[in-house]
Steps between C-alpha positions, in 0.01 A plus 500: 500500500710180497354157416674171584416129515657190657396146402579132476327262261512156345793592281719645781422298811413136583161416639625453860654846511192652341297334775669709759368814345146385412226718644135390504257768384375565858862546617582775249342794676683459831817415304465825306473690828816342627689576176383866478574561867850358466590702193315810638725497804798538264345749257292702744198428283324173421524390132218375288517120483331189359589132529428236232536144636420190298638144480748622238602841631515750787546861388505830697420820319573833668500876422654775716715806506810293426598143409519274801585161351761412765250562779240294320744210456590510870136504603398210273805291598413550867134409442607170330779439756774471244824692452466803279790379285303175424195701407699728271646197315150381409314832447468780248498868584348755269461879480262742327457397132626153583223464756232602249634261236502211748153575633359524149663166400368330812149622447511394133619146585838543336695435820299192602605136504202448272554753226187708447302356794222724625488403872786733592298810396224407749765444770656839429161670519442326836834625627422858390155487663646382834768770489237768424277381779800508739563863401841408354443627144554855381481681171819349354442132569134532409599644163760222455249221565203654311729539198619139544137380482440712185815363335407144589153547348650634179752212482224244539263662251756592240731192507471119525729485802267264682431271207596133555637570850524202732390568854656340809179300543510375141863405543413298809234312311742427217760359737237290682394365161860390440491296822151353492375330182140610561419807713140385502606225745681714753380659821604864548537697822526875504634661814375857546213683329655817358543624146790268408308195625190605312702529179665162557167338582351639180779345290492159673117486503510531121671156495209346698702335780352217705463719805570853619538620860567843647682532834485846646531673833159664452239239411256752357734618229611137436139394459431763236792382289423131558138553394609674186714203392286222639745408768511458879641734763721400793681666785874567493525299824383191310783520245749259668244220533359534148804600294544139374164514318620743244723463192531871430550765767510871407560747786494878519423657837620810681660297785835623619599142581476171302166323559597170327797345671747229408359255759147535375603426138713202610198350682281560199737321267507193728119481490502551123757219465724747326262595221633832368383833631510819293531812712504866397597770750387833366545681830768748606608432773480124435201296605683168458824428673784496239634165636194334351657539156764242587245224560464225245159488336444870564515751220507844668504821295527855628419820311862518391499144377215580260701780335634301208153369415338841483778631274349298214366728231716799587652505149156532349438822696822688435335729247233582756766568758670754269161677450440503877847638572432791256174580690689485826779729366234764414344459847835547670575816304159639595554428867851651505360816330228519766770459773710778344196729493439427869823684590381831350141482632578725804664755270206491264255557783717791628514657158121470452437648848729798415326556167158487667617756758616739223177453308287569811697821573461635147133409481427672832682815372304487170169469679577800718586705191179394321300586814643852481382527146839476321507423128465128438775483240739680729417262784559192280826649377615557863385150591703334224802719568488422879487124435778516247730702728439259793577200277818652359634666811714213614644436147587868460667509840718205403597656174613812687704295754859612541644150476576415126451129555157561655404722203612237254294222674203732523522592133502134393204420723298801388561424131388139567180585692389836346650526153429160347359511150213272408609229258 
């Protein structure tokens, strides 16, 4: 069985390119069907597959009878409507042990923009659940991901990899604090009501801002979040007319197109008489048009812009990283060993079936002899001799082969399997 992976992330591709390959959770099942059908048409058999898509990465994991990285690249490039050469320049392609090492590092938070962050593990589990429900997982990928969860758990319980980590939300609060003297006097608008917004709202709420509002496509979910933080809820359609009211805007939705445009921000600035606006776009693809960044009095940050802030404290965790890498090394070796064993499973089954057949034949013969009243010791002697002869028949035939080379190979194999001395 061959295992391969293709991915782009925050270290290999800019946010706009990543946005072309972002899949919402409800898009993954049909996307997996498209991927497996496309590769299946080339292989004659559909591969196992799973897709992990977050604001920082999109990764495809596959397992099949042979590596099909080129086919996977072509499919992903076509789905994102970019040339395959462009995708290759910004992607990483892994095979077998390399796939396991990468998956274990991702699950453990070692490959994240925020070193040691725990959110990615939940996102990976969601990706695996969706792939399983779509019927896209098989034994190989299931083993890979279950082992990645186990490794991640050991890393988090045995090391301090997550200690002092700075989340994206905490970084946003820190930057906002650099712009506004007192965060207790600012009004904050959160666009969206997903996990990223919930985390961001939690961090900003800790600073007791003057007002909090949640704008979401679904009012019910927005109301739940607004109630939790003592804020108000508003419709996305009301954004353009109310944008000027807020000093801080944090957006993270699953929209495929920007929902806050340049014109809306320009009009808001005029009403605000050019009082500064702090904007954070945590979405991939972008929620806020990139041209907004060029406006005076607007401080717009994307997930990539926050990178240098979240790097703070990395040096303090290098010892934990070394410990984590050692745990991952052991996990990779275990997975590779399991993969190697998978190749001989059919042979093991065949050998067991043959041995069971011989045993059944000799037992049946022994029972017939006992039924006739034959001596028990003689029957047992015949039983053991019959089994021994059947087991050694093939080896003896090889030793008697006319070909000298065949005899030499047979001799070495027989000495190895039958004449080993206990140490």
